[in-house]
DSSP file (Angstrom, degrees, kcal/mol; ACC not computed):
  #  RESIDUE AA STRUCTURE BP1 BP2  ACC     N-H-->O    O-->H-N    N-H-->O    O-->H-N    TCO  KAPPA ALPHA  PHI   PSI    X-CA   Y-CA   Z-CA
    1    1 A T              0   0    0      0, 0.0    24,-3.2     0, 0.0     2,-0.4   0.000 360.0 360.0 360.0 132.2  -15.0 -136.5 -223.3
    2    2 A N  E     -a   25   0A   0     22,-0.2    49,-0.5    37,-0.1     2,-0.4  -0.871 360.0-170.3-105.0 141.8  -13.0 -137.0 -220.1
    3    3 A V  E     -ab  26  51A   0     22,-2.5    24,-3.6    -2,-0.4     2,-0.7  -0.996  15.0-147.4-129.8 130.1  -13.8 -139.7 -217.5
    4    4 A F  E     +ab  27  52A   0     47,-2.6    49,-2.0    -2,-0.4     2,-0.5  -0.898  32.9 170.1-100.3 109.2  -12.1 -139.7 -214.1
    5    5 A A  E     - b   0  53A   0     22,-1.9    49,-0.2    -2,-0.7    -2,-0.1  -0.969  27.5-167.2-135.9 120.8  -11.8 -143.4 -213.2
    6    6 A Y        -     0   0    0     47,-2.3    49,-0.4    -2,-0.5     9,-0.1  -0.923  30.8-130.0-100.8 122.7  -10.0 -145.2 -210.6
    7    7 A P        +     0   0    0      0, 0.0     2,-0.3     0, 0.0    48,-0.1  -0.316  35.4 153.4 -82.4 153.5   -9.9 -149.0 -211.3
    8    8 A G    >>  -     0   0    0     46,-0.1     3,-1.9    -2,-0.0     4,-0.8  -0.958  55.5 -86.0-161.8 166.4  -10.8 -151.8 -209.0
    9    9 A G  G >4 S+     0   0    0     -2,-0.3     3,-0.5     1,-0.3     4,-0.3   0.794 121.5  50.1 -49.3 -42.3  -11.9 -155.4 -209.3
   10   10 A A  G 34 S+     0   0    0      1,-0.2    73,-0.8     2,-0.1    -1,-0.3   0.531 121.0  34.9 -75.3 -10.6  -15.6 -154.7 -209.5
   11   11 A S  G X> S+     0   0    0     -3,-1.9     4,-1.8    71,-0.2     3,-0.7   0.282  82.7 111.4-123.7   5.4  -15.2 -152.1 -212.3
   12   12 A M  H <X S+     0   0    0     -4,-0.8     4,-2.9    -3,-0.5     5,-0.3   0.846  72.8  56.7 -56.5 -39.3  -12.3 -153.6 -214.2
   13   13 A E  H 3> S+     0   0    0     -4,-0.3     4,-2.0     1,-0.2    -1,-0.3   0.925 107.7  49.4 -62.5 -38.1  -14.2 -154.5 -217.3
   14   14 A I  H <> S+     0   0    0     -3,-0.7     4,-2.0     2,-0.2    -1,-0.2   0.940 112.6  48.4 -64.1 -46.4  -15.3 -150.8 -217.7
   15   15 A H  H  X S+     0   0    0     -4,-1.8     4,-1.4     1,-0.2    -2,-0.2   0.919 109.5  51.7 -63.2 -43.4  -11.7 -149.7 -217.2
   16   16 A Q  H  X S+     0   0    0     -4,-2.9     4,-0.8     1,-0.2     3,-0.4   0.921 109.8  49.8 -56.3 -46.2  -10.3 -152.1 -219.8
   17   17 A A  H >< S+     0   0    0     -4,-2.0     3,-0.7    -5,-0.3     4,-0.5   0.870 105.9  55.8 -67.0 -35.2  -12.8 -150.9 -222.3
   18   18 A L  H >< S+     0   0    0     -4,-2.0     3,-0.9     1,-0.2    -1,-0.3   0.813  99.9  61.1 -70.8 -25.0  -11.9 -147.2 -221.7
   19   19 A T  H 3< S+     0   0    0     -4,-1.4    -1,-0.2    -3,-0.4    -2,-0.2   0.822 106.5  46.9 -68.8 -24.6   -8.2 -148.1 -222.5
   20   20 A R  T << S+     0   0    0     -4,-0.8    -1,-0.2    -3,-0.7     2,-0.2   0.535  90.1 107.3 -90.2  -6.3   -9.4 -149.1 -225.9
   21   21 A S    <   -     0   0    0     -3,-0.9     5,-0.1    -4,-0.5    -3,-0.0  -0.508  44.3-172.9 -79.7 137.0  -11.6 -146.0 -226.5
   22   22 A S  S    S+     0   0    0     -2,-0.2    -1,-0.1     1,-0.1    -4,-0.0   0.608  87.9  48.1 -94.8 -16.1  -10.4 -143.4 -229.0
   23   23 A S  S    S+     0   0    0      1,-0.1     2,-0.5     2,-0.0    -1,-0.1   0.593 102.7  62.3-104.7 -17.4  -13.2 -141.0 -228.1
   24   24 A I        -     0   0    0     -6,-0.1     2,-0.6   -22,-0.0   -22,-0.2  -0.962  68.9-147.7-117.8 129.5  -13.1 -141.0 -224.2
   25   25 A R  E     -a    2   0A   0    -24,-3.2   -22,-2.5    -2,-0.5     2,-0.7  -0.841  12.7-148.7 -94.7 120.3  -10.0 -139.8 -222.4
   26   26 A N  E     -a    3   0A   0     -2,-0.6     2,-0.6   -24,-0.2   -22,-0.2  -0.840   8.2-163.0 -98.2 116.6   -9.6 -141.7 -219.1
   27   27 A V  E     -a    4   0A   0    -24,-3.6   -22,-1.9    -2,-0.7    -2,-0.0  -0.917  11.0-146.8-102.1 123.5   -7.9 -139.6 -216.4
   28   28 A L        -     0   0    0     -2,-0.6   -22,-0.2   -24,-0.2     2,-0.1  -0.820  14.7-161.9 -96.4 107.9   -6.5 -141.8 -213.6
   29   29 A P        -     0   0    0      0, 0.0     3,-0.1     0, 0.0     6,-0.1  -0.435  26.5-121.2 -84.6 164.5   -6.8 -139.9 -210.2
   30   30 A R  S    S+     0   0    0      1,-0.2     2,-0.3    -2,-0.1     3,-0.1   0.734  95.5  17.0 -75.3 -21.8   -4.7 -141.1 -207.2
   31   31 A H  S  > S-     0   0    0      1,-0.1     4,-1.8    31,-0.0    -1,-0.2  -0.979  79.0-113.4-147.9 151.9   -7.9 -141.7 -205.2
   32   32 A E  H  > S+     0   0    0     -2,-0.3     4,-2.2     1,-0.2     5,-0.2   0.907 117.4  51.4 -53.1 -45.2  -11.6 -142.0 -205.8
   33   33 A Q  H  > S+     0   0    0      1,-0.2     4,-2.1     2,-0.2    -1,-0.2   0.884 107.4  53.3 -67.4 -33.5  -12.4 -138.7 -204.0
   34   34 A G  H  > S+     0   0    0      1,-0.2     4,-1.7     2,-0.2    -1,-0.2   0.854 109.0  49.8 -62.1 -35.2   -9.9 -137.0 -206.1
   35   35 A G  H  X S+     0   0    0     -4,-1.8     4,-1.8     2,-0.2    -2,-0.2   0.909 109.4  49.7 -69.2 -40.1  -11.6 -138.4 -209.2
   36   36 A I  H  X S+     0   0    0     -4,-2.2     4,-2.2     2,-0.2    -2,-0.2   0.876 113.0  46.2 -66.8 -43.3  -15.1 -137.2 -208.1
   37   37 A F  H  X S+     0   0    0     -4,-2.1     4,-2.2    -5,-0.2    -1,-0.2   0.879 111.5  54.0 -72.6 -31.3  -13.8 -133.6 -207.4
   38   38 A S  H  X S+     0   0    0     -4,-1.7     4,-1.8     2,-0.2    -2,-0.2   0.847 107.6  48.5 -65.6 -36.1  -12.0 -133.7 -210.7
   39   39 A A  H  X S+     0   0    0     -4,-1.8     4,-2.0     2,-0.2    -2,-0.2   0.863 111.2  51.4 -71.3 -39.9  -15.2 -134.6 -212.5
   40   40 A E  H  X S+     0   0    0     -4,-2.2     4,-2.2     2,-0.2    -2,-0.2   0.912 111.2  47.2 -62.4 -41.2  -16.9 -131.8 -210.7
   41   41 A G  H  X S+     0   0    0     -4,-2.2     4,-2.5     1,-0.2     5,-0.2   0.870 111.3  50.4 -64.5 -39.1  -14.2 -129.3 -211.7
   42   42 A Y  H  X S+     0   0    0     -4,-1.8     4,-2.7     2,-0.2     6,-0.5   0.891 110.0  51.7 -71.7 -37.7  -14.3 -130.5 -215.3
   43   43 A A  H  X S+     0   0    0     -4,-2.0     4,-2.2     2,-0.2     5,-0.2   0.930 112.1  46.6 -64.5 -45.1  -18.2 -130.1 -215.2
   44   44 A R  H  < S+     0   0    0     -4,-2.2    -2,-0.2     1,-0.2    -1,-0.2   0.926 118.0  41.3 -60.6 -48.4  -17.8 -126.5 -213.9
   45   45 A A  H  < S+     0   0    0     -4,-2.5    -2,-0.2     1,-0.2    -1,-0.2   0.853 125.2  32.2 -73.5 -38.8  -15.2 -125.6 -216.4
   46   46 A S  H  < S-     0   0    0     -4,-2.7    -3,-0.2    -5,-0.2    -2,-0.2   0.769  91.8-128.7 -94.1 -24.9  -16.6 -127.3 -219.6
   47   47 A G  S  < S+     0   0    0     -4,-2.2    -4,-0.1    -5,-0.4    -3,-0.1   0.571  75.4 113.0  84.7   7.8  -20.3 -127.0 -219.0
   48   48 A L  S    S-     0   0    0     -6,-0.5    -1,-0.4    -5,-0.2    -2,-0.2  -0.770  80.6 -88.3-107.5 154.4  -20.6 -130.8 -219.7
   49   49 A P        -     0   0    0      0, 0.0     2,-0.3     0, 0.0    28,-0.2  -0.437  41.3-127.3 -63.7 136.6  -21.5 -133.4 -217.1
   50   50 A G  E     - c   0  77A   0     26,-2.4    28,-2.8    -2,-0.1     2,-0.5  -0.646  22.2-154.8 -86.1 142.4  -18.6 -134.7 -215.2
   51   51 A V  E     +bc   3  78A   0    -49,-0.5   -47,-2.6    -2,-0.3     2,-0.4  -0.955  14.2 176.9-120.6 130.4  -18.2 -138.5 -215.1
   52   52 A C  E     -bc   4  79A   0     26,-2.7    28,-2.5    -2,-0.5     2,-0.4  -0.984   8.7-163.3-128.6 144.4  -16.4 -140.6 -212.4
   53   53 A I  E     +bc   5  80A   0    -49,-2.0   -47,-2.3    -2,-0.4     2,-0.3  -0.995  13.4 166.2-131.6 132.3  -16.0 -144.2 -212.1
   54   54 A A  E     - c   0  81A   0     26,-2.6    28,-1.4    -2,-0.4   -46,-0.1  -0.905  34.9-105.1-139.6 160.5  -15.0 -146.3 -209.0
   55   55 A T        -     0   0    0    -49,-0.4    -1,-0.1    -2,-0.3   -46,-0.0  -0.075  52.2 -80.8 -78.4-173.8  -15.1 -149.9 -207.9
   56   56 A S  S >  S+     0   0    0      3,-0.2     3,-1.6    25,-0.2    -1,-0.2  -0.241  92.5  14.1 -83.4 172.4  -17.6 -151.2 -205.3
   57   57 A G  T >> S+     0   0    0      1,-0.3     4,-2.2    25,-0.2     3,-0.5  -0.391 134.3  10.7  68.7-127.3  -17.5 -150.9 -201.5
   58   58 A P  H 3> S+     0   0    0      0, 0.0     4,-1.5     0, 0.0    -1,-0.3   0.837 128.3  59.2 -59.4 -30.4  -15.0 -148.3 -200.3
   59   59 A G  H <4 S+     0   0    0     -3,-1.6     4,-0.3     2,-0.2    -3,-0.2   0.896 108.8  44.9 -64.5 -36.9  -14.5 -147.0 -203.8
   60   60 A A  H X4 S+     0   0    0     -3,-0.5     3,-1.8     1,-0.2     4,-0.3   0.958 112.2  50.2 -66.3 -47.1  -18.2 -146.2 -204.0
   61   61 A T  H >< S+     0   0    0     -4,-2.2     3,-0.7     1,-0.3     4,-0.3   0.671  98.5  67.2 -68.5 -20.5  -18.3 -144.6 -200.6
   62   62 A N  T 3< S+     0   0    0     -4,-1.5     4,-0.3    -5,-0.3    -1,-0.3   0.614  96.6  58.3 -71.9 -11.5  -15.3 -142.5 -201.4
   63   63 A L  T X> S+     0   0    0     -3,-1.8     4,-2.5    -4,-0.3     3,-0.6   0.698  80.8  88.2 -82.5 -21.1  -17.5 -140.7 -203.9
   64   64 A V  H <> S+     0   0    0     -3,-0.7     4,-3.0    -4,-0.3     5,-0.2   0.839  83.1  50.7 -59.1 -48.1  -20.0 -139.6 -201.5
   65   65 A S  H 3> S+     0   0    0     -4,-0.3     4,-1.8     1,-0.2    -1,-0.3   0.867 114.5  43.5 -61.4 -37.3  -18.5 -136.3 -200.4
   66   66 A G  H <> S+     0   0    0     -3,-0.6     4,-2.3    -4,-0.3    -1,-0.2   0.847 112.0  54.6 -74.9 -34.5  -18.0 -135.0 -204.0
   67   67 A L  H  X S+     0   0    0     -4,-2.5     4,-3.0     2,-0.2     5,-0.2   0.958 109.2  46.6 -62.6 -47.4  -21.4 -136.2 -204.9
   68   68 A A  H  X S+     0   0    0     -4,-3.0     4,-2.5     2,-0.2    -2,-0.2   0.914 113.5  50.5 -61.5 -39.6  -23.1 -134.2 -202.1
   69   69 A D  H  X S+     0   0    0     -4,-1.8     4,-1.4    -5,-0.2    -1,-0.2   0.913 111.9  46.8 -64.8 -39.5  -20.9 -131.1 -203.1
   70   70 A A  H  <>S+     0   0    0     -4,-2.3     5,-2.3     2,-0.2     4,-0.4   0.935 112.3  50.8 -63.1 -47.3  -22.0 -131.4 -206.7
   71   71 A L  H ><5S+     0   0    0     -4,-3.0     3,-1.2     1,-0.2    -2,-0.2   0.929 110.8  48.1 -63.7 -45.3  -25.7 -131.9 -205.7
   72   72 A L  H 3<5S+     0   0    0     -4,-2.5    -1,-0.2     1,-0.2    -2,-0.2   0.801 116.8  43.1 -67.4 -27.0  -25.6 -128.7 -203.4
   73   73 A D  T 3<5S-     0   0    0     -4,-1.4    -1,-0.2    -3,-0.3    -2,-0.2   0.304 110.6-119.7 -99.4  11.3  -24.0 -126.7 -206.2
   74   74 A S  T < 5 +     0   0    0     -3,-1.2    -3,-0.2    -4,-0.4    -4,-0.1   0.945  57.4 156.7  59.7  46.4  -26.3 -128.1 -209.0
   75   75 A I      < -     0   0    0     -5,-2.3     2,-0.4    -6,-0.1    -1,-0.2  -0.930  45.3-120.7-105.5 124.2  -23.3 -129.5 -210.9
   76   76 A P        +     0   0    0      0, 0.0   -26,-2.4     0, 0.0     2,-0.3  -0.517  40.7 170.9 -76.0 124.2  -24.2 -132.4 -213.2
   77   77 A I  E     -c   50   0A   0     -2,-0.4     2,-0.5   -28,-0.2   -26,-0.2  -0.990  25.1-160.2-131.2 134.0  -22.3 -135.5 -212.3
   78   78 A V  E     -c   51   0A   0    -28,-2.8   -26,-2.7    -2,-0.3     2,-0.5  -0.986  16.4-172.3-108.4 119.2  -22.6 -139.1 -213.5
   79   79 A A  E     -c   52   0A   0     -2,-0.5     2,-0.5   -28,-0.2   -26,-0.2  -0.962   1.8-173.0-118.9 131.4  -21.0 -141.6 -211.0
   80   80 A V  E     +c   53   0A   0    -28,-2.5   -26,-2.6    -2,-0.5     2,-0.3  -0.968   7.0 177.9-121.4 129.6  -20.6 -145.2 -212.0
   81   81 A T  E     -c   54   0A   0     -2,-0.5   -26,-0.3   -28,-0.2   -25,-0.2  -0.965  26.7-112.6-132.8 160.7  -19.4 -147.9 -209.6
   82   82 A G        -     0   0    0    -28,-1.4     2,-0.3    -2,-0.3   -25,-0.2  -0.192  28.2-163.5 -73.7 171.1  -18.9 -151.5 -209.6
   83   83 A Q        -     0   0    0    -73,-0.8    13,-0.1   -27,-0.1     3,-0.1  -0.984  27.2 -95.8-152.8 157.2  -20.9 -154.0 -207.7
   84   84 A V        -     0   0    0     -2,-0.3     5,-0.1     1,-0.1    13,-0.0  -0.349  63.4 -77.0 -69.0 162.8  -20.6 -157.7 -206.6
   85   85 A T    >>  -     0   0    0      1,-0.1     3,-1.4     3,-0.1     4,-0.8  -0.164  45.4-106.7 -55.6 154.9  -22.3 -160.2 -208.9
   86   86 A R  G >4 S+     0   0    0      1,-0.3     3,-0.8     2,-0.2    -1,-0.1   0.857 119.4  55.6 -60.9 -37.3  -26.1 -160.4 -208.5
   87   87 A R  G 34 S+     0   0    0      1,-0.2    -1,-0.3     3,-0.0    -2,-0.1   0.758 106.8  52.4 -62.5 -24.1  -25.9 -163.8 -206.7
   88   88 A M  G X4>S+     0   0    0     -3,-1.4     3,-1.9     2,-0.1     5,-0.5   0.655  80.0 114.1 -91.6 -19.9  -23.6 -162.3 -204.1
   89   89 A I  T <<5S+     0   0    0     -4,-0.8    -3,-0.0    -3,-0.8    -6,-0.0  -0.371  83.0  17.5 -59.0 125.3  -25.9 -159.4 -203.2
   90   90 A G  T 3 5S+     0   0    0     -2,-0.2    -1,-0.3     3,-0.1    -2,-0.1   0.437  99.9  96.1  90.7   4.0  -27.1 -159.6 -199.6
   91   91 A T  T < 5S-     0   0    0     -3,-1.9    -2,-0.1     2,-0.0    -3,-0.0   0.430  98.2-112.7-106.7   4.7  -24.4 -162.1 -198.6
   92   92 A D  T   5 +     0   0    0     -4,-0.2     3,-0.1     1,-0.1    -3,-0.1   0.907  55.2 179.3  69.6  37.0  -22.0 -159.6 -197.1
   93   93 A A    > < -     0   0    0     -5,-0.5     3,-2.3     1,-0.2    -1,-0.1  -0.301  43.3 -67.1 -80.5 158.1  -19.5 -160.5 -200.0
   94   94 A F  T 3  S-     0   0    0      1,-0.3    -1,-0.2    -2,-0.0     3,-0.1  -0.192 119.5  -4.5 -46.4 123.6  -16.2 -158.7 -200.2
   95   95 A Q  T 3  S+     0   0    0      1,-0.2     2,-0.4    -3,-0.1    -1,-0.3   0.795  87.3 167.3  51.9  35.6  -16.7 -155.0 -201.0
   96   96 A E    <   -     0   0    0     -3,-2.3    -1,-0.2   -40,-0.1   -13,-0.1  -0.655  24.6-149.7 -73.0 129.8  -20.4 -155.4 -201.4
   97   97 A T              0   0    0     -2,-0.4   -13,-0.1    -3,-0.1    -3,-0.0  -0.901 360.0 360.0-109.2 110.6  -22.1 -152.1 -201.5
   98   98 A P              0   0    0      0, 0.0    -1,-0.1     0, 0.0    -2,-0.0   0.509 360.0 360.0 -67.6 360.0  -25.7 -151.9 -200.1
């Protein structure tokens, strides 16, 4: 299984776990948007859901165009993003994603 994951502070634990996995291949894109479109291409070519991981805030919003494209073309995508800690939600914390 391939995962297209661009690391960031709010998703670092997931990325560190991926480096220890022997069954999941982590493909590092140069940008989150490249990751989501790569996941979409993987889904089209393999027939399996594409998986993309990004950090919170701008990392998450960089996935939006690719998610919209996949939705309109009925391509299965799983997108996972980081988020600030629960106690920080609603405080306008650094890279908080509403």
